[in-house]
Backbone as CSV, one residue per row, in Angstrom:
resi,resn,N_x,N_y,N_z,CA_x,CA_y,CA_z,C_x,C_y,C_z
1,MET,0.732,-1.194,-0.089,-0.007,-0.071,-0.028,0.943,1.166,-0.153
2,VAL,2.050,1.218,0.830,2.814,2.328,0.793,3.418,2.620,-0.533
3,LEU,3.991,1.504,-1.165,4.425,1.555,-2.518,3.556,2.284,-3.500
4,LEU,2.312,1.808,-3.420,1.176,2.426,-4.369,1.112,3.863,-4.134
5,ALA,0.993,4.247,-2.641,0.755,5.786,-2.289,1.951,6.282,-2.754
6,VAL,3.128,6.205,-2.677,4.385,6.787,-3.027,4.348,6.808,-4.620
7,ALA,4.040,5.724,-5.424,3.926,5.855,-6.658,3.091,6.862,-7.305
8,ALA,1.776,6.903,-6.671,0.772,7.903,-6.976,1.178,9.269,-6.837
9,VAL,1.889,9.632,-5.604,2.416,10.856,-5.369,3.311,11.407,-6.375
10,LEU,4.383,10.636,-6.713,5.400,10.741,-7.601,4.689,11.008,-9.133
11,LEU,3.666,10.094,-9.468,3.006,10.263,-10.724,2.431,11.694,-10.683
12,VAL,1.704,12.158,-9.658,0.995,13.373,-9.818,2.062,14.561,-9.770
13,PHE,3.169,14.475,-9.120,4.133,15.477,-9.231,4.856,15.649,-10.423
14,ASP,5.096,14.402,-11.091,5.698,14.566,-12.496,4.734,15.011,-13.444
15,HIS,3.464,14.699,-13.518,2.620,15.316,-14.435,1.573,16.079,-14.148
16,TRP,1.972,17.053,-13.020,0.990,17.954,-12.524,0.646,18.988,-13.681
17,THR,1.542,19.364,-14.605,1.096,20.286,-15.783,-0.010,19.739,-16.498
18,HIS,0.018,18.436,-16.797,-0.905,17.868,-17.500,-2.372,17.711,-16.850
19,ILE,-2.283,17.430,-15.602,-3.602,17.367,-14.734,-4.092,18.760,-14.634
20,ALA,-3.366,19.885,-14.368,-3.724,20.912,-14.318,-4.382,21.694,-15.466
21,ASP,-3.759,21.244,-16.518,-4.100,21.800,-17.879,-5.550,21.512,-18.239
22,SER,-5.941,20.190,-17.822,-7.337,19.849,-18.383,-8.216,20.391,-17.184
23,SER,-9.132,21.306,-17.390,-9.942,21.756,-16.526,-11.025,21.149,-16.108
24,LEU,-11.418,20.007,-16.852,-12.731,19.134,-16.477,-12.185,17.920,-15.704
25,LEU,-10.796,17.614,-15.843,-10.413,16.435,-15.224,-10.450,16.323,-13.675
26,LEU,-9.810,17.520,-13.122,-9.784,17.604,-11.668,-11.092,17.594,-10.931
27,PRO,-12.143,18.341,-11.367,-13.299,18.303,-10.647,-14.017,16.790,-10.691
28,VAL,-13.895,16.248,-11.869,-14.544,14.863,-12.162,-13.786,13.853,-11.281
29,ALA,-12.490,13.985,-11.166,-11.731,13.107,-10.494,-12.095,13.198,-8.893
30,LEU,-12.229,14.431,-8.434,-12.631,14.621,-7.095,-14.037,14.028,-6.734
31,LEU,-14.870,14.284,-7.601,-16.276,13.799,-7.502,-16.343,12.256,-7.536
32,ALA,-15.468,11.673,-8.299,-15.432,10.139,-8.458,-14.825,9.604,-7.068
33,GLY,-13.720,10.337,-6.592,-13.209,9.939,-5.274,-14.072,10.009,-4.175
34,CYS,-14.921,11.147,-4.097,-15.947,11.149,-3.066,-16.987,10.009,-3.241
35,LEU,-17.488,9.885,-4.427,-18.529,8.776,-4.533,-17.903,7.605,-4.278
36,GLY,-16.733,7.227,-4.674,-16.002,5.882,-4.370,-15.777,5.636,-2.947
37,MET,-15.414,6.777,-2.291,-15.198,6.524,-0.763,-16.576,6.334,0.014
38,HIS,-17.636,6.907,-0.447,-19.011,6.791,0.099,-19.478,5.359,-0.137
39,PHE,-19.277,4.739,-1.297,-19.757,3.521,-1.618,-19.019,2.422,-0.932
40,PHE,-17.604,2.496,-1.105,-16.835,1.418,-0.659,-16.317,1.560,0.801
41,MET,-16.253,2.651,1.451,-15.846,2.829,2.677,-16.991,2.990,3.798
42,HIS,-17.973,3.314,3.145,-19.233,3.666,4.017,-19.676,2.257,4.233
43,ASP,-20.137,1.953,5.575,-20.504,0.430,5.883,-21.933,0.231,5.537
44,GLY,-22.579,1.060,4.786,-23.859,0.821,4.487,-25.087,1.636,5.390
45,HIS,-26.130,1.587,5.051,-27.291,2.145,5.913,-28.167,1.045,6.728
46,GLU,-27.772,-0.140,6.382,-28.681,-1.110,7.107,-28.431,-1.430,8.399
47,LYS,-27.280,-0.904,9.070,-27.051,-1.444,10.402,-27.893,-0.681,11.508
48,GLY,-28.552,0.268,11.226,-29.321,0.860,11.982,-28.647,1.452,13.307
49,GLY,-27.483,1.990,13.241,-26.701,2.694,14.415,-26.198,1.655,15.375
50,LYS,-25.966,0.431,15.003,-25.158,-0.425,15.705,-23.750,-0.403,15.697
């Protein structure tokens, strides 16, 4: 996991100009990240506060 995190950070730093250059990519990526965290890290709504 640490290796993947370091690789992701280095990839973002190396290609920041390409990422920042596309004005639509960053908001869509942030929205997709939020939705992904909600669906995959949220434990669901069926537990009823247990």
